[in-house]
N, C-alpha and C positions, 0 to 999 in steps of 0.2 A: 695629482704635479708630480714630477721623477723626482727622486730621493738623490742626495749628493753622495758621490762614491765614497766610500769607508774610509778609503787613503786621504780623503781631504779630511775627513772629521779628526781622523787620527794625527796628522798634521798641525791639526788647528789645539786640538787639546793640548799639543808639548808647546804651543806658544808660550811665551811669560808673558804673564800679568806685572797692570803698575806701568812704570814709568815707560819701559821699554816696547810696550806696544804703543808707538807713536802715531803723529796723525797719519802720518805717510805709511805706516806699516798697515792701518787700517783701511788706507784707498786702495793699498797692492792688493788684500785683501779681498774688498770688494772687488776689484778690477777681474782678480783671477775668476769669483766667481760667477760675474757675468760671461765672461769668456767661453767658461764651463757649459753655461746653459746656450748662451748662443750655438756653441757647438753641437749640444744635444738637439739643439732646435732644428739645424741644419742637418741632423743624420736622422730626424724622424720626418723630414718633408719628404714627401713620394705622391704620384696620383692617386688622388683620392676623391670621391665626390662627397656629398652632406649627407648623402642617405648611408656611409660609411662601407663604401661600395668601389671598386675599380672602375674607371673610365668605359665608357663604350663608344662604336660606331652608330649614330639613330641612322635608322631606315629608311627616310625619307628627308627631303628637304628642310629644314628650319626657315622660315619665315621672320623670324625678328633678330635672335641672335646667330646672324650669318656666321660668324668669326669661328663658330663651333660646329660645323654641322660635320665636318668631316670626322672630328672625334673630340671627346669632350661628356659633361656630365648631364644635358639635356635632350629628352625627347619631344616630339610634337609637344604634347600636353603641355609640359614644363612649360618649353618656349613660350609657347600663346598666355600662360598664366603669367609670364613676366611682362608681356606684349601687352596685359591690361593693367597689370599693375602700372606701368611706365605711363601708358596713356591718361590712366586716371590723374596720376600728376602732372601730369599737362596740362590736364584741362584744370587745374588748379593755380597756376603760375602767371598765365597770361601769356600772349602773344611774342610781348618782349621779350619774359623771362626764356620763354621756351626758344629762341632766334639763339640766345647765351651760352644756354646749359642743355639742351635735348642732348645733344653729342655727347656731353661729358657723363648726366646720368644714366646715357643709355647703355657706355661702358661700364659703369660702375656695377647696375643691374645686373649686367652680362656674365659679371663673375661667374655666378651660381652656376652656370655652364662651362665655365673653367675645369681644365680636368684637375686644375691644383686649388679646384672651389675649397677643399677641406683645409686646406693648409691657408688659404687666404681670408676663411673665416673661422680661423681659432677651432675647428671643429675635426682636426686627428686625436687629440687629448680627449677622449669620451666623459672625463672628469671634469669640463670646463665648457660654459655654453658657448653657444655659436655666437659670433659678433652679428649688430646688425648691418655693419658697413665691411666691407671686404678690406684687409690690409691695404692702405694705399703709402706708396713713397711719399716722401717730406713735399719735393717740388711740387710735384701731381696736384697733393693734397693741398697745399697755399695755393696754388693755380684756383683748384675748384672752389675752396672758401672765398675768394678773392671776386669770384664771378657769381657763386651759385649759393652765396650764405641762405640764402631765404627758402632753401629747397631741403635741407638739409631734416627739418622737422616734419616734411613727407616720406624721407626715409628709414628713419628710423624713431622707434618708441621711445628711448633711451633719454633721460632728463640730463642725463648728466652729460651726454654728449650735445644734446639740444643747449642746453646753459652752458657747455664750453664753447660751443659755437658762436654763442652771442656774446660772449665777455671775453675768451682767449682762445684767438685761432691758433696761436702755438700750441697751446696746451690739447686742442682739441686734436689736431694734427698729429702728436705725440700717442695720444690716445689709439689712434686706428690707424698707426704704422706696424712694421713688426721691424722684429730685432733683424730677422735677417734679409739684407736689400736683393737678394737676389730672387725673392718669392713673392716682393711687396709689388702692387700692381702702378705700371705698364712693365716694372724690368722683369717681371715673371715671363711676361709675352715676348720678350724679345732674347732670352738665355738661348743660346742654341743649347747647351748639353742638355737643359730640362727638355727640349723640344724634338732633339735630333732623333732621337730613339722612342720617342713617346708613344704609346702603343703597342710595342712590340715586347716579345718575351724580354725582360730583365735577364742580361749576362754581365757573370763578374768578366775579371781582368782574364781569365785565363777560357774564356766563349764559353761558360760551363751555365747552364739553365736554371733560373733562380725562381722553383716555386715553392709555395707552401701546403700547407695541410691544416685539414680540418679533423678531429678526432670522431668520431661515428660509434663506436663500440670498443669496449675493453672487457677485462675477465674474462677473458676464452682460452681456452686449452688447447694451444697448438692449433688455431685454425687454418685449415688446406684448403678452403676456398670458400668463396660467397657467388651464389649466382642469383638471377629472377628467373621467377614461374614463366612472365612474358605471357600471363591473362590479363593485362592492363591494372591489375593490382596497385601496382611498383612495390609489392614487398622482396624484401632479401629474405635469403636460406643462407646461413652461416654454418659450416661443418666443421666440427671438431674431430681430430683424428682418433679421438677413442671411440668415437661410433654415433653421437649427438648432433643434429641438423635444428636449429633456432631459427626462428620467423622472427625478424624484425621489420617493424612498420615504418610508413614517412615519418611518424612525430619523434622518431628515435626510439621510441623504447623496444620492450623484445617482451615476447609473450612467455610467460611462467612458463606454460607447459611445451615442451619438446616439440617439435612436428615430426620429429624421429629420432627414436633410441634403438638402436642394434648391436651398444654395447657390449653386450653379452656373447654375441657371434663374430664380435669383430677380435681380430689379430695384432694386439702392440703390446707394446712393455714401457715402463718409463725409462727407460735407457735412453741414454743422450743421441741424440740421432737419430735412432730406431727410424727406419722408413714406411713400415708397415702400418697397415690400421685403415680407416676409412677415407679413401682416396680420392671418390669422386662421385659425382651428382649432375644428371640432367633432366630438364623436364622437357616431356615431347613437346613440339612443336603445337599438337593440337591438345594441349593439355587441362584450355579452360574447361573444351567438351568432353573430352574422355579420361581426365586426372591421372594420367600415366606418368611416371619419373622410372629413372633409371639410378642405379648405384654399384661402384665398385668398391669393394675392400676384400682385406687380405683375410684370410680363413687359416683354420687348422685340423683338419683330417686326421681321425685315428692317433690323433697325440703324435703326430711325426709328421705328417706329408703336408705342405705348406703350401697354399693356392691362391690366386686372387678368383673373385668371381664377381661375374656381372649381372644384376639380376633386373627385373621390372618388380615394381610394388606400384602400388595407386593408393592414391588419396580417399578419406574416411567421406561414407556418404553421409555423415552426419556433421562432419566440423571441414570446414576445408584449410582449417589451418594445423591439422592432425593427419599424419599416414595411416593407411590401413594395415596394421602390423600384422595381420594373416595373407596379405596380400602377393606376398613377394612369390615371384616365377621366376627361375634359376634362367638365365638365357645361355650363358657359357662360364664354366670354371676351366684356369689353365694353370699346371702345375709350375712351381718356382723352384727352380732347385738351389737357393741361398735366400738369403735374407735380405738382399738388399736388390737395387737397381727393378723395382715392383711396377714402374712406370705409373698410371692412375687417373689419367686423364680420360673423360667422355666425354663428347659433345653432338650435338646436333648439327649436319651442315644446313645450308640452303635448299639442296637435295632432298632433304628429308630421312636421310639416312642417319644411323649412327656409327661416330666411329670411334674405334676404340685403342688407346695408344699404352703399347705395354713396354717392357724393358726388355733387356737382353737376359735375363736370369741371374745376373750378379757376379759376385765375383770382382775380377779385375782383367781385363784384355778380352772380355766374351770368350771365354776358353772351351766354351762347348763344339765340340765335332770338327770336323776338317776346316771347314771355314766360320764355325762359331752360328749363334743362334741368329743375330742380326743378318746373315748373306744367306742363311740358308731358308729359303721362300717356302719349303713343307713345314714350319715350324711358323708357330705363331707368337714367338716372344720377339722382341726386338723389332717389331711392326708398326703399322698405322693399319687397324682391320677397318671395315667397312660394312655393315649389313643393315638388312631390312625387315625392323621389327615390325611392320604391321601387318605379319603372315607367319605362316611355318613353310619349310622345306618340306619336298617329296620323302626326303629320307627320313624326318622326323627331328630334324632341330627346330627349336622354337623360335626360326628367325628364316629370313628368307635372304638370299645371296642375289645382289642387285644386279641385273642383266648386263651393266659396262661395268662391272668389275676385272680391273686389265687381268688378273690371273683366274676366271672364273672356269676357263678348257683349258689350263696347262696341267698335265698330270703329274708335274713334280712340283706343285703349288699347292698351296691351302686358296680355297676359294674366296676367303674372306679378308685375303693380305690386299692391302689397295697400293700402300707403300711398305718398302725395306731399308735397312742397312742404319735403323738407328738406336743408339747404346741404352738410353733410359731420358725418354722425351719428357721433362717436366713442365707443365703447364699450356696450354696452347688454346688458342682462342679463333673467333671466326670475322674478318672485318666485314662491318656494316656496309661500309662505303661511303662514298663522300656524300654528305646530304643533298649535293644539289644535282652533279654529274654521276652518282653512284660510280665512281672510278676506285676500284680495288674490292668491290663487293663480291663478298664469296669465298676471301683468301684465306687459307687457314696457315697462321703464323704458330710456330712452336720453337721454343728454349732446349735444344739437347744439350745435356749433361755428359762433360770433357769427361777425359780419362787423366790424365798428368799433365797436358799441357794448354789445351785450350778448349773456351767454351763456345757453341755455336748459335746461332740464331736460322730457323729456316722456312721457307714457305712449301707444305706438302702440295705436291700435285700426283696423279695419278700413275700409278706404274714407275715412281720415281725410286732413285736407288741412293739412299746420302750417304753412303761409304763406309759406315762403319763394318767391320773394324778394319778395313783396309786403309781408312782415313780418319784423322783427327782435325777437325777445323780445316784449312787449307792444306795442313801438313800431311805426311803418311805416317803409319801406326806400325802397320806391318808392311815390312816392304814385298813382300813377294806377293800378295794382294794388289797391292796399291800399283805392280808395275805390270798386271794383268791387264792386258786390252781391252778386254771384254768387262770391265768395270761399269765404264761407262757412268761414274755418279754424278750428280749434281750436286753442285758448291752451295753451300749455306750465303745467306745476304750478308753475315756478318760473323767474327769470330774475335776473341779477345783474351789474353793469354792469362796465364795465372799471378802474373803482379798486377792484376786487376781485379778479379775474382777465382774462384775456385768451384763455384755450384751455380749455372746460370737458372733464372727463374724467369719463364716466359711472360710476355704481358700480352697487351692490346694496342689495337689502334686506334687512338682516341677519335670519334666520331659524335661526340655530343654538343651541346647547343652553349652551354653555359660559358667556358672557355674556348673562343673561337680561334685563339691564336696556336692552340695545340693539335688542330683539326690536321689530321694525316701524319702524325706523327707515333709509331711504335714506341709503347713508353716499357720498361723491362726492367730487371734490377739482377742483382746475384746476392743469393744465399748466405753465402758466407763470409762475405765483404762489406754487406749491406749498402752496396753501392748502387745509385738509380742510374740509368743510363735511357738513353732515346735514336733512334733510326730514322733519319728524314731523306725521303726517296728522292732522286731526280728522276722525273717521270718521263723526260727524253732518251735518258742511257738507261734507266732500269735499276740504276746503282743506290745504293744505301749509305748515305755518310751519317756516322757516330755524331750523336750530340752528348755532352753530359749534361746529366740533371743534379743541380747542386738545391739543397734548402736555403730558402731567402734570407738575408741579414736581418736584423732587428727592423732597418729601414724599410725592407720592401713588404713583408710580412706585418705591420702594424696596422692590421685590420682587426675588429673585433672577433672573436673565436677562432684565429688562427693561430699554429704553431708552426716553429722550425725545424722540429726535431722527430726521430721516431726511435722504433728500437732497431737493432742491427741485423736480426734472421728476417731477411724477406721472404716469408713461406709463397706467396701467391698474390699474383694480381687480380682486381674483380671489375665489371662493368653493370651498372644497374640498368632498369628499364629505361631511362631515357638517355643513356649512353655516356653518363658521367664516368670517370673511374675512379678504381680505388687499390690498394693495396695491404694486404696481412702481415703483420710484423708481430716477432715476439722478443722477447730478451734472453730467455732460456728454452731451447728450443727441444724441450722435453714433452710427449703424449700427456703428461699429468701437469704441467705446469702452466698457472691461470694466468698469466702475465701476455699473452694474444691482444694484439688491438689492431681496430679496424681503422683506417686512415681514409683520407678522401683528396684526393687532387685538386690546387686552388692555383690559377694563373692571378697573380695578384696584380700585373700589367693590364690585365683588359678583361672585360666580361662583354655579355650578351645586351642587344638592348633591352630596358625593361619592358614585360610581358609578352617577348618571343619565345622564352623556355616557359610558357605556361602550358599544363596538361590535366586533364582533369581522371585523375584513377578511381576507377570502379570502387566502391565500399568496401571494406573487410570486416565479413560476420567475427565478432571476438567473442567466444563463451567463457574462456578462463579469466585471468589477471593478466594485468599488464604489468612490468616493471619498467619505471622511468630512465632513462639515461643519465647518469651521474659520470660527468669528466673527471679524470685524474691528472688529464696533462693540464701544463700550467703554460696559460695562452702568450703569447709576445705583448698582448697589451694589459696582460694580468688579469682579464676576466675573458669569461666563457658567454655571455649574452650579449647580444649585439644594443646597444644601449636606444632606448626610443626619444626623440625629440621633436617636438613640433615644428611645422614648414615656417617661413619667414611669414609675417604676417602680410596681409594686403591692406592697403590702406583705403579707410573708409571715406566716401565724400559727405563733408558737412553738408547742412542744410544751406548755407551762405556761406559760399565761400569766398575768399577773402579779392578772386579776380578770375574774370572766364577769358579763354580764348576764343575768340570767334574768328572763323574765317571773312575775309575780305568778299565783301559784295559789292555788285552795280547799284547806284541810288536810284531808288523811284523814282518814276515822272511826278512832277507835280499834280498833274491832271488825275492820276490814279488815287484810289482812296487806301490813306494811309491804315495801315495795321500793327496796331501792337505785338512787338514782339515779345515773348513767352520766355523769361530766362529762367536761370535754377531758381531765381529766388521766386517770382511769378510761379514757376510751378511747384513751389514748395505750400504756395499760398493757397495755390487749389487742390493741392491734396488734404490740406490742411480744413479747407472747406467741407472738401467730401465728407472727411472721416465726423465732422462735426454734422451734417447733418445725418450720417450711417446713424451718430450715437441718439440723436434726436428722434428718428424713426424708431430705434430700439426702445426708448423710453416709452414713447406713444403707446408700442405696442406691449409694453410692462401694465403700461397704467387701463389699458382698455381690458385685455388678459383677468380673469375671473381664477384662473387655475394658481397664479403664482402672486398670491397675497401676502406671504409668509413674512416677508421682509420689507414690506411698503413703509413708509415713515408717517407717523400718525396725522401730520398737518395735509398730505397726500390723499390717504385713507378716508379722511372725511370729504374730501370730493367725489370719491368714486361711489356708483351708484350700490345700494346693497343687493346681496344676492335675492333676497326675498323681493325686492321691490325689481321686478320686470318689464312692465308697461311703461313706465317713464325713460321717453329717449336721454340717452348718456353722451356728451361730448368729450373726448379727451381736453387733457389738460394743456392749454397754449405756452404755458412758463415754458422755456428755455431753459436745461442746465447748463452751467457754467462749465466753461471748456479751459484745459491747459494749454500749454504751449504745444504740446505734442497732439494736440487735437481729442484726447479723451475726457470723457465728462469728471467734473470734480467731485470727490466725495464729502460727505458731510457726515460727520460723527453723531449720528443719533442712534440712540438705541431702540433697537424694534419691541413690538410691544407684544408682552407676554400671553399666552392661549390662553384660552377662556378667563378673560377678564375685558371689562368694557373700557376702550379709551375714554381720556379727559377729556372734559370739554375744551376745545381749542380756539381762542380768539379770531375771528373773522378776520380777513385782511381787509385793509381801509381801501387799498388801490387796487383794482384787479384790469389785467389786460383784454382788451376787447375788438376783434379783427373788425375795419371797415376798410372799404373802399374807396379809393380817390385817385380820381383819371387815371380809373383803368388797372390800379395797382394798391396790390395787397397793402394796410397799414396794420400798425396796430396803435389804439387809442387807447390811454388809461382813463377809464371811469369810476365812479363812487358806487358803484352799485353791482351784484354777482351778475358773472355772464350767464347768458339762457343756460348751457348745457349743466351747470353745475345744479342741481337737486339736493334739498334735505329733507329730514322730518318734518320740521318748523315753516318751512316754504310751504309744503303743502297742505297743509293744514290753513295754512292762511290763505292761501291759493283757494280751497273748495269755502271757505268764510265768505271770500272777496265775490265768488262767483254764487253763492246764495243770496247775497245782499242785492247783486245787481238784478236778479230775475225776479226776486221781493219787488223792488223800483218797479220792472217793467209790468208786472202784474197791476199794480198800483196804478200806475199811467193809463194801463186799457179798460 
């Protein structure tokens, strides 16, 4: 339960004791506490299902709870289960009660499908049990109780509710009522404020999207990137600036041994804000077969010269979670004139080529040469490069130049250049495209860090000039270059001033499955201000509109495992193999500080229908140890694990229902023979008779068998034929075992005989049941002699004597 505020406890401690604390003061105290908890309850109310997840839009039509087929908490399976429970109850209450209560009971049961089901059933607080009945408003409850009092016992197993329903209707309605009348049924349905923006991304008064987060990994040393390998294993590879790459599995655990460790080769320092280090990682599109991946990192050669190196490596042939440290093949090295603006993004486009994004060389204002490195197409700095890593060129380079590179045949340009005029692009991504229409597929988005005034977001196109150093954002930076008519630069899709942030971090267009409302939004952020932002495209005009992203408040993020805060310095964004979106941030931007955390975006307003986002990843063979994930951030609800709670029980029909609801049928004619209807009661009797017959046949088989005589009672064992005597015919005992109410044979507490001991003599029964036939029917007649099938040693001896005496008499007569 929520705790009272400290201020309330303080004031209570200062209240005087004794006579001053009058009844009126106590009443006022109780009123204040009631108002506070009513306000708290209202603040925590939000759309949520009984499985502690946001509502969703069902994939197809709901047959029973049709009011919630557009948006709610039920899919087709849940809807069918509710319908089955409903009709079971209707079969029990009879036709007359069905006419009066059918619609009321249906409305009450369908509240499991309401988008506010968790609030109606008191499931928002994971520490309290789920209600058996939804919260009903007072007037509605009184009407329901007056008409359908007899139905309550089928809707709940709670003895308290059943007893109060019979004895005290007012108390019964008070028990199932909710403190907040806006959320009790049916008021919740008619509340326009609750349903006006239902299913949409929650916005505050400033129009800021409210999203929540989930902590995925922590304790990372300045994590610069996270990517997947695209091999259907759904592993996540997280790289640290100092040169380590770690493997994270789907269960949240991290492998103890790193995938890659080149910390001895990487150039970096513990200085605050040092941009050098391990900066880029990309897996080959055919990594599942060839095991090749590519890295981008800073190095120091000859103790003085700084460079960035792009290399190819391979995974180990013996372990899929470890790179081969001796497989490095250097593709390209570029000299860096300064310690900053090192770029670092590498990725594969949909065309299968490797894209490399370099910085302009550092310092301020790109002071290198007449036009700077960025505008100089004969330099590799300040560019977007494109190469083919699946072959070698004629001039000996370990890669080929794609035939459609825009400056391949220009004598004053490097053939690797794909686009130019960039300052320091930090984090780029490829748009997967709309899951249905494929719109936007293949577009490359980049965040380009500005100089003094503006940060910008660009879409990279072949041969494009993005303006630096002539322009910064939409404004001129170098007036002479800016006024040059031959500039022909491509404007950014978005730019923002340094009052918002001073270092953009490029993001991704969301194309995942779990949060449908985010589809098509380009989500990015700012490293310095820690601000999250989004861009929404107008497909008709091609323009992009800014949408700020805020952390949801306590009400919005009141789901198990969710948090609504993050570290300030946003280093990078990431996308897993399923298309879900993440970002990495730290509280202290140093290469050695272990405060980096990986967060996952969660939209609390709407989720995908259950089962839609399921996928089967390939198995991962783990040879070493796994380090389980331990969250550090405090969640909104104070817990990190999703509570488990059993679903509402289904009503089980008794053997003899109090009433049956039979459909009206036409009466049969008098000439026709009347047939007896088998209702539920006769059906139950037939099932009991069948079970009795089955038990009788099993008892006969046990009596006949000679292999299972270990636990046979003594009085039955004497009636069986001895194993040694195989000549005499044996008939099984015809005594019927007594059956209980459920149809199972009645057990007798008779101790079995001890092994290897002779049984004691048992007196013969006075009466035996003998089968006789009368009028073609088999009957059982009591007789004072043994049945023919029962044979003992004494009867065998006496029968021999009688046979001998009869033969002797015949001889004498002859």
